[in-house]
C-alpha positions as CSV (number, residue, x, y, z in Angstrom):
1,X,89.7,144.1,193.4
2,X,93.1,144.0,195.0
3,X,93.6,145.3,198.5
4,X,94.9,148.9,198.6
5,X,97.9,148.1,200.6
6,X,99.0,145.4,198.1
7,X,98.8,147.8,195.1
8,X,100.2,150.9,196.8
9,X,103.8,150.2,196.1
10,X,103.0,149.2,192.5
11,X,101.2,152.5,192.0
12,X,104.1,154.5,193.7
13,X,106.5,152.8,191.3
14,X,105.1,155.1,188.6
15,X,103.7,158.0,190.5
16,X,107.1,158.6,192.2
17,X,108.5,159.5,188.8
18,X,105.7,161.8,187.7
19,X,102.9,159.5,186.4
20,X,99.4,160.8,187.2
21,X,96.9,158.1,188.2
22,X,93.5,158.1,186.5
23,X,90.7,156.6,188.5
24,X,87.6,157.6,186.5
25,X,86.4,157.5,182.9
26,X,86.3,161.3,182.9
27,X,90.0,161.5,183.9
28,X,90.9,159.2,181.1
29,X,88.9,161.2,178.5
30,X,90.5,164.4,179.7
31,X,94.1,162.9,179.6
32,X,93.7,161.5,176.1
33,X,92.3,164.8,174.8
34,X,95.3,166.8,176.0
35,X,97.4,168.4,173.3
36,X,100.9,167.0,172.8
37,X,102.0,163.4,173.7
38,X,100.6,161.3,176.4
39,X,102.1,158.0,177.6
40,X,99.4,155.7,179.2
41,X,100.7,152.8,181.2
42,X,98.2,150.0,182.0
43,X,99.7,148.9,185.3
44,X,99.1,145.5,186.7
45,X,100.0,143.2,189.7
46,X,101.6,140.6,187.5
47,X,105.3,139.8,187.6
48,X,106.1,141.2,184.1
49,X,104.7,144.5,185.2
50,X,107.1,144.6,188.2
51,X,110.1,143.2,186.4
52,X,109.7,144.7,183.0
53,X,107.0,147.3,182.4
54,X,107.3,149.7,185.3
55,X,111.1,149.7,185.3
56,X,111.0,150.2,181.4
57,X,108.6,153.1,181.8
58,X,111.0,154.7,184.4
59,X,114.1,154.1,182.4
60,X,112.5,155.5,179.2
61,X,112.0,158.9,180.9
62,X,115.8,159.4,181.0
63,X,115.6,160.2,177.2
64,X,116.0,163.8,176.1
65,X,112.6,163.6,174.3
66,X,109.8,162.4,176.4
67,X,106.0,162.6,176.5
68,X,104.3,165.7,177.7
69,X,101.9,163.8,179.9
70,X,102.4,160.7,181.8
71,X,99.4,158.8,183.0
72,X,98.5,155.3,184.4
73,X,95.5,153.2,185.1
74,X,95.5,150.1,187.2
75,X,94.0,146.9,185.7
76,X,91.9,145.1,188.3
77,X,91.6,148.1,190.5
78,X,90.3,151.1,188.5
79,X,88.1,148.9,186.3
80,X,86.1,151.6,184.5
81,X,89.1,153.9,183.9
82,X,91.1,150.9,182.6
83,X,88.3,149.9,180.2
84,X,88.0,153.4,178.9
85,X,91.8,153.7,178.4
86,X,91.6,150.4,176.5
87,X,88.8,151.8,174.3
88,X,91.3,154.3,173.0
89,X,93.7,151.5,172.3
90,X,91.5,149.8,169.8
91,X,92.3,147.8,167.5
92,X,94.7,146.3,170.0
93,X,93.1,143.8,172.3
94,X,93.1,144.5,176.1
95,X,96.3,143.4,177.8
96,X,98.0,144.3,181.0
97,X,100.5,145.5,181.4
98,X,100.6,147.5,178.3
99,X,101.8,151.0,177.2
100,X,100.3,153.4,174.6
101,X,101.7,156.6,173.3
102,X,99.1,159.2,172.0
103,X,99.8,162.4,170.2
104,X,97.0,165.0,170.2
105,X,94.5,162.2,171.1
106,X,95.6,159.8,168.3
107,X,97.3,156.4,169.2
108,X,100.7,156.4,167.6
109,X,102.6,153.6,169.3
110,X,101.5,150.5,171.3
111,X,103.3,147.9,173.4
112,X,101.1,145.0,174.4
113,X,101.8,142.4,177.0
114,X,103.5,140.1,174.5
115,X,106.0,142.9,173.8
116,X,106.8,143.2,177.5
117,X,106.6,139.7,179.0
118,X,110.0,138.0,179.0
119,X,111.9,141.0,177.6
120,X,114.4,143.0,179.6
121,X,113.3,146.4,180.9
122,X,116.1,148.1,179.0
123,X,114.9,146.6,175.7
124,X,111.4,147.8,176.3
125,X,112.7,151.2,177.3
126,X,114.7,151.4,174.1
127,X,111.4,150.7,172.1
128,X,109.7,153.5,174.1
129,X,112.5,156.0,173.5
130,X,112.5,155.3,169.8
131,X,108.8,156.2,169.8
132,X,109.5,159.3,171.9
133,X,112.2,160.4,169.4
134,X,109.7,159.9,166.6
135,X,106.5,161.4,168.0
136,X,107.5,163.7,170.9
């Protein structure tokens, strides 16, 4: 577990642009079951989350098409919620940070850590916006 004061700004990086935090298994189930499209960001304290994943998620929201629902779980903090979110991302192995786009509860697009780490936020955002344009 990370101290709340450490992760607070990392959480706010996403909640400040409209992401809803999911802290329980029930909240994850409810979010995935929503009609329409849902972007799930598995947040993390790692450097690639700060430099690449969170900025990419924010930049991607400038697209004309965007997910109906924006949610996030925090790896290493909201353990059960993160595990449940990852269950929905099978067959992809657990990784953080990661981003998954669901449409009507079905996984339609996935970005794993290896798609994020070492790539500029703008390139990751382009990948997300292409998925939004196709599925949203």
